[in-house]
C-alpha positions as CSV (number, residue, x, y, z in Angstrom):
1,M,-0.2,0.1,0.3
2,N,1.3,3.8,-0.1
3,A,3.1,5.2,2.4
4,A,0.4,7.9,1.7
5,F,-2.3,5.2,3.0
6,A,-2.8,4.0,6.7
7,Q,-3.6,0.4,6.8
8,P,-7.0,-0.3,7.4
9,T,-8.6,-3.5,9.5
10,P,-7.6,-6.6,6.9
11,T,-10.9,-7.6,5.1
12,S,-10.9,-10.7,5.9
13,Q,-11.2,-9.7,9.5
14,K,-14.5,-8.7,9.0
15,A,-17.5,-9.0,6.9
16,T,-17.3,-7.2,3.8
17,S,-21.0,-7.9,2.5
18,G,-23.2,-4.9,3.0
19,Q,-20.2,-2.4,4.9
20,C,-20.4,1.4,4.6
21,R,-16.8,1.8,2.4
22,V,-15.1,4.9,3.9
23,M,-12.1,6.8,2.5
24,V,-10.2,9.4,5.6
25,V,-8.6,11.9,3.8
26,E,-6.8,14.2,6.8
27,D,-3.2,15.4,6.7
28,S,-2.6,14.4,10.8
29,A,-1.4,11.0,10.9
30,V,-2.6,10.9,14.2
31,I,-6.0,12.4,14.4
32,R,-6.5,10.1,10.4
33,G,-5.5,6.5,12.7
34,Q,-8.1,7.5,15.2
35,I,-10.5,8.5,12.7
36,V,-9.8,5.3,11.1
37,R,-10.0,3.4,13.8
38,A,-13.4,4.9,15.0
39,L,-14.8,3.5,11.9
40,D,-13.8,0.7,11.5
41,A,-14.5,-0.6,15.0
42,D,-17.9,-1.0,13.8
43,P,-19.1,-4.1,12.1
44,A,-20.6,-2.5,9.4
45,I,-18.0,0.3,8.8
46,E,-15.3,-1.1,6.6
47,V,-12.4,2.1,6.0
48,V,-11.1,0.9,2.3
49,A,-8.1,3.8,2.3
50,S,-6.9,6.9,3.9
51,A,-5.2,9.5,2.4
52,R,-3.4,12.9,3.7
53,N,-4.0,15.0,0.9
54,G,-7.0,15.6,-1.4
55,E,-5.1,14.9,-4.2
56,I,-3.7,11.0,-3.1
57,A,-7.9,11.0,-2.1
58,V,-8.4,12.3,-6.0
59,A,-6.7,9.2,-7.2
60,E,-7.5,6.8,-5.2
61,I,-10.9,7.5,-5.1
62,A,-11.4,6.7,-8.8
63,K,-10.1,3.0,-8.5
64,T,-11.5,2.3,-5.3
65,E,-15.2,1.7,-4.9
66,I,-16.3,4.4,-1.5
67,D,-19.7,5.3,-0.4
68,V,-18.4,7.9,1.8
69,V,-15.6,10.1,2.2
70,V,-14.4,11.6,5.7
71,L,-12.8,15.2,4.5
72,D,-10.6,17.6,6.1
73,I,-10.6,20.8,4.8
74,E,-6.8,22.5,5.8
75,M,-4.7,19.5,3.9
76,P,-1.3,20.5,2.0
77,V,-0.7,20.1,-1.6
78,M,-4.5,19.5,-2.4
79,D,-7.0,21.5,0.2
80,G,-10.3,20.0,1.3
81,M,-12.4,22.2,-0.6
82,T,-10.3,21.8,-3.8
83,A,-10.8,17.8,-3.9
84,L,-14.3,18.4,-3.2
85,P,-16.0,18.5,-7.0
86,L,-12.7,16.5,-8.0
87,L,-13.8,13.5,-5.9
88,L,-17.9,13.7,-6.7
89,R,-16.8,14.1,-10.1
90,A,-14.7,11.0,-9.9
91,R,-17.1,8.8,-7.8
92,P,-20.7,10.2,-8.4
93,G,-23.1,9.6,-5.9
94,V,-19.8,9.5,-2.8
95,K,-21.3,11.0,0.0
96,V,-19.1,13.5,1.7
97,V,-18.4,14.0,5.2
98,M,-16.8,17.7,5.8
99,A,-14.2,17.3,8.7
100,S,-13.3,20.9,10.7
101,T,-12.3,22.8,13.9
102,L,-14.3,25.1,15.5
103,T,-13.5,28.1,13.6
104,R,-15.8,31.0,12.3
105,V,-13.5,30.5,9.2
106,N,-13.6,26.8,9.0
107,A,-17.4,26.9,10.0
108,Q,-17.7,29.2,6.6
109,V,-16.5,26.8,4.4
110,S,-17.8,24.4,5.6
111,L,-21.1,25.3,4.8
112,Q,-19.7,26.4,1.4
113,A,-19.2,23.3,0.8
114,L,-22.4,21.9,1.8
115,S,-24.2,24.2,-0.8
116,K,-20.8,22.5,-3.5
117,G,-22.0,19.0,-2.9
118,A,-20.9,17.9,0.2
119,S,-24.2,16.0,2.3
120,D,-22.3,17.2,6.0
121,Y,-20.5,17.9,7.9
122,I,-18.6,16.8,11.7
123,A,-16.1,19.2,14.2
124,K,-12.7,17.4,14.9
125,P,-10.7,18.2,17.6
126,T,-8.2,21.1,18.1
127,S,-5.7,18.9,19.5
128,S,-4.0,15.6,19.1
129,G,-6.7,13.1,19.7
130,A,-8.3,14.6,23.0
131,L,-12.2,14.3,21.5
132,I,-12.0,12.2,18.8
133,S,-11.6,9.1,21.4
134,A,-14.6,11.0,23.5
135,N,-18.1,8.6,23.4
136,D,-19.9,11.8,21.7
137,F,-17.4,12.0,19.3
138,K,-17.2,8.5,18.1
139,R,-21.0,8.3,18.0
140,E,-21.3,11.6,16.2
141,L,-19.1,10.0,13.4
142,V,-20.3,6.2,13.4
143,E,-23.3,7.5,12.7
144,K,-23.2,10.3,10.2
145,V,-21.1,8.0,7.8
146,K,-23.7,4.9,8.3
147,A,-26.4,6.7,7.8
148,L,-25.2,8.9,4.9
149,A,-23.8,5.2,3.1
150,G,-27.3,3.5,4.4
151,N,-29.4,5.3,2.9
152,T,-27.9,5.5,-0.7
153,K,-27.6,2.1,-0.8
154,R,-31.1,1.3,-0.1
155,R,-32.3,4.2,-2.4
156,G,-30.3,2.0,-5.1
157,R,-31.5,-1.7,-3.8
158,Q,-35.6,0.7,-3.9
159,A,-34.6,1.6,-7.7
160,A,-33.7,-1.9,-8.6
161,A,-36.9,-3.2,-7.5
162,V,-39.7,-1.1,-7.2
163,P,-40.2,1.5,-10.2
164,E,-42.1,3.8,-8.0
165,A,-39.1,3.6,-5.6
166,G,-40.1,7.1,-3.7
167,K,-43.2,5.0,-2.4
168,R,-41.0,2.9,0.0
169,S,-40.5,4.1,3.2
170,L,-37.1,3.9,4.5
171,Y,-38.5,2.6,7.8
172,Q,-40.6,0.0,6.1
173,K,-43.8,1.8,7.5
174,P,-46.9,3.5,4.9
175,V,-46.8,7.0,5.2
176,T,-49.9,8.3,6.5
177,L,-52.0,11.2,6.4
178,R,-53.8,13.7,8.4
179,A,-56.1,16.5,8.1
180,P,-53.9,20.0,9.0
181,G,-55.1,21.9,11.9
182,R,-58.2,24.0,11.6
183,S,-55.7,27.3,13.2
184,R,-54.0,29.8,10.6
185,P,-50.2,29.4,12.0
186,D,-48.8,32.1,14.7
187,I,-45.1,30.8,14.4
188,L,-43.7,28.4,11.6
189,A,-40.7,26.1,13.9
190,I,-38.6,24.2,12.1
191,G,-35.3,21.0,12.7
192,S,-33.6,19.6,10.8
193,S,-30.7,18.2,10.9
194,T,-28.2,16.0,7.9
195,G,-28.8,17.8,4.9
196,G,-30.3,20.5,6.9
197,P,-28.7,23.8,6.0
198,Q,-29.7,23.3,2.3
199,A,-32.9,22.5,2.9
200,L,-33.6,25.9,5.1
201,L,-32.0,27.7,2.9
202,K,-34.5,26.9,-0.3
203,L,-37.7,26.5,1.6
204,L,-36.7,29.8,3.2
205,G,-35.3,31.8,0.3
206,T,-38.4,30.8,-1.5
207,L,-40.1,31.7,1.1
208,K,-38.4,35.2,1.7
209,T,-40.0,38.1,3.3
210,S,-43.9,37.1,2.6
211,V,-43.7,35.2,6.1
212,K,-45.3,37.7,8.6
213,I,-44.9,35.4,11.5
214,P,-41.9,34.5,13.5
215,I,-39.8,31.2,12.6
216,M,-38.1,29.3,15.1
217,I,-35.3,26.9,13.6
218,T,-33.6,24.1,15.4
219,Q,-30.4,22.6,13.2
220,H,-28.4,20.2,14.6
221,M,-24.8,22.0,14.8
222,P,-22.1,22.9,17.0
223,A,-21.5,26.3,17.9
224,T,-20.3,29.1,15.9
225,F,-21.5,26.6,12.7
226,T,-24.8,28.0,13.6
227,T,-24.3,31.9,14.1
228,I,-22.8,31.7,9.9
229,L,-26.2,29.5,9.0
230,A,-28.3,32.5,10.6
231,E,-26.4,35.2,8.3
232,H,-26.7,32.7,4.8
233,I,-30.1,32.5,6.2
234,S,-30.2,36.9,6.5
235,R,-29.0,37.1,3.1
236,A,-30.9,34.2,0.8
237,S,-34.2,35.0,2.3
238,G,-34.0,38.3,3.5
239,L,-35.6,37.9,6.8
240,L,-33.8,38.6,9.7
241,A,-32.1,36.0,11.2
242,A,-30.2,35.2,14.1
243,E,-28.8,33.1,16.8
244,G,-31.7,33.6,19.3
245,V,-30.6,35.0,23.1
246,D,-32.0,34.7,26.2
247,G,-34.7,36.5,27.0
248,E,-35.1,38.5,24.1
249,T,-38.5,39.2,23.2
250,V,-40.1,37.0,20.1
251,E,-41.2,39.4,17.0
252,S,-43.1,39.0,14.0
253,G,-40.6,38.1,11.0
254,R,-38.1,37.2,12.3
255,V,-36.0,34.5,12.4
256,Y,-34.4,32.3,15.2
257,V,-32.0,30.0,15.3
258,A,-31.0,27.3,18.4
259,P,-27.6,28.4,19.2
260,G,-25.0,25.0,19.7
261,D,-24.7,23.4,22.3
262,F,-28.1,25.2,23.9
263,H,-31.5,24.5,23.6
264,M,-33.9,26.9,22.5
265,R,-37.8,27.1,23.8
266,V,-39.4,30.1,24.2
267,E,-42.2,30.8,27.2
268,Q,-45.0,33.6,28.1
269,K,-43.8,36.5,29.7
270,G,-46.5,38.4,31.1
271,A,-47.5,40.2,27.3
272,N,-44.4,39.1,25.6
273,R,-43.5,36.0,24.6
274,V,-39.6,36.0,25.0
275,I,-36.6,33.4,24.0
276,R,-35.2,31.1,26.9
277,L,-31.9,29.1,26.5
278,G,-30.3,26.8,28.3
279,Q,-28.3,23.8,28.8
280,E,-29.9,20.6,30.4
281,E,-29.8,16.6,29.2
282,K,-29.3,16.8,25.0
283,E,-32.3,14.7,24.2
284,N,-32.0,12.3,21.0
285,F,-28.3,12.8,22.1
286,C,-28.5,16.0,20.5
287,R,-28.4,20.2,21.9
288,P,-29.8,21.5,20.7
289,A,-32.8,19.5,20.3
290,V,-35.9,19.7,18.2
291,D,-38.3,18.1,20.5
292,P,-37.7,20.6,23.1
293,M,-38.2,24.0,20.9
294,L,-41.7,22.0,20.0
295,R,-43.0,21.3,23.2
296,S,-42.6,25.1,24.5
297,I,-44.0,26.3,21.5
298,V,-46.8,24.4,21.6
299,A,-47.5,25.4,25.3
300,V,-47.2,29.2,23.9
301,Y,-48.9,29.2,21.2
302,G,-51.0,25.8,21.7
303,A,-53.5,24.9,18.0
304,N,-51.8,28.2,16.3
305,T,-48.3,26.2,15.5
306,L,-46.8,25.0,12.1
307,A,-44.1,23.1,12.0
308,V,-42.1,21.7,9.8
309,I,-39.4,18.9,10.3
310,L,-36.8,18.7,7.6
311,T,-33.8,16.1,6.3
312,G,-32.2,14.8,9.1
313,M,-30.6,11.2,11.3
314,G,-32.1,9.9,14.2
315,H,-36.2,10.4,15.0
316,D,-35.3,14.6,16.7
317,G,-38.7,15.8,16.5
318,R,-41.3,12.7,15.9
319,D,-42.7,14.0,20.0
320,G,-42.9,17.5,19.8
321,C,-45.1,17.2,16.7
322,A,-46.7,14.6,18.3
323,E,-47.4,17.8,21.0
324,V,-48.5,19.6,18.3
325,V,-50.8,17.2,16.7
326,K,-52.5,16.6,20.2
327,R,-52.9,20.2,20.9
328,G,-54.5,20.6,17.0
329,G,-51.1,22.6,15.0
330,T,-50.0,21.3,11.5
331,V,-47.3,19.3,11.0
332,V,-45.4,19.1,7.9
333,A,-42.6,17.4,6.3
334,Q,-40.1,17.0,4.0
335,D,-39.8,13.4,1.1
336,E,-37.7,10.4,1.3
337,Q,-36.1,11.1,-2.2
338,S,-35.1,14.8,-1.3
339,S,-33.8,14.3,1.6
340,V,-30.1,13.4,2.4
341,V,-30.9,11.2,5.1
342,W,-34.8,10.9,5.5
343,G,-34.2,9.7,9.5
344,M,-36.1,13.0,10.9
345,P,-38.9,13.3,8.2
346,G,-39.6,9.7,7.9
347,A,-40.7,9.3,11.4
348,V,-43.1,11.9,11.9
349,A,-44.6,10.8,8.5
350,T,-45.1,7.2,9.6
351,T,-46.1,8.4,12.2
352,G,-49.2,9.3,11.5
353,L,-48.4,13.0,11.6
354,C,-48.3,14.9,8.5
355,S,-50.6,16.5,7.0
356,A,-48.5,16.5,3.7
357,V,-45.4,15.2,2.6
358,L,-43.8,16.7,-0.5
359,P,-40.3,17.1,-1.6
360,L,-38.0,20.3,-1.1
361,D,-38.9,22.0,-4.3
362,D,-43.1,22.1,-3.2
363,L,-42.8,22.6,0.6
364,A,-42.6,26.3,0.1
365,P,-45.6,26.8,-1.8
366,H,-47.5,24.4,0.3
367,V,-46.1,26.3,3.8
368,S,-47.4,29.5,2.3
369,K,-50.8,28.7,1.5
370,I,-51.6,26.9,5.5
371,L,-49.7,30.5,6.4
372,Q,-52.4,32.2,4.6
373,G,-54.9,29.8,5.8
374,N,-56.0,28.2,2.2
375,V,-55.2,24.5,3.5
376,R,-57.7,22.9,5.1
């Protein structure tokens, strides 16, 4: 094997059928080795190659079947942003997870990478492995890789076996719809995760300034990244978007993004509704999480709540949406075919909580109709 590549676990020791085939691209030999070991420890993942820069990775992906690439941003010879389009061109359909340290510049670059075809991002350690071995990091890395590779593999099998693949659920359950709530929404709550930044920009960029009610967003993201996301939303939509600030009054036409590492809620305070931030225990392994946001919103707004669940892995938002429906509100979800990972939207769609499950391109027009009181 080329000296530029770390030796992966011998394939003879692992069952390769149905495994996620991964390449790790990272210039630090220490961090590269730790990422490889974290991934290779899961029996559903096989690390088939690792490289110290983008140039070597592009050469390798042309000759090796790979499902997911974990791609560092800052590398010598060829950095991650330069390598990204070349990797996507060399292996159409490959999923790329951008790995970066938690700096403002890297958060900006990671979000740019998502707009150029990357599927997700992950915050890597800032020192030689202090965080890489933490349970949270390993769990997140493994789950992201398996969700992205598994989604692609399942869709491939569906397309081969079923002409109308979009009608088959990754949950192997039917999508059942319910009637929308009868009340006109006074607030729009959005939950998203993997693939969420692209979906949020598309949705809100289409809705633009026609939205006259508050919008609260929980996107699974670390600190710094949520600051940049809010700035991108402002530019795409023309709406005033920012991270929520504890104690600030909720105003119409504003977009509030849950800050990384904080749950964001709303509460009634006299005649006003105010934002509350907290670092209580993670829910669904997440902070911020969608469920606490939705529970608080429906407690204040009741039936006048509209919840939209976009692409993302896991089932965060399902229990909160159940509360929205119980109180007479309305839930809408992104469909499987347009989702990067149909975890969160699939969880609400197959639990019978949605009044509509739509492609991303159709969500904004439908949401507009609901906000205007034209959907019954």
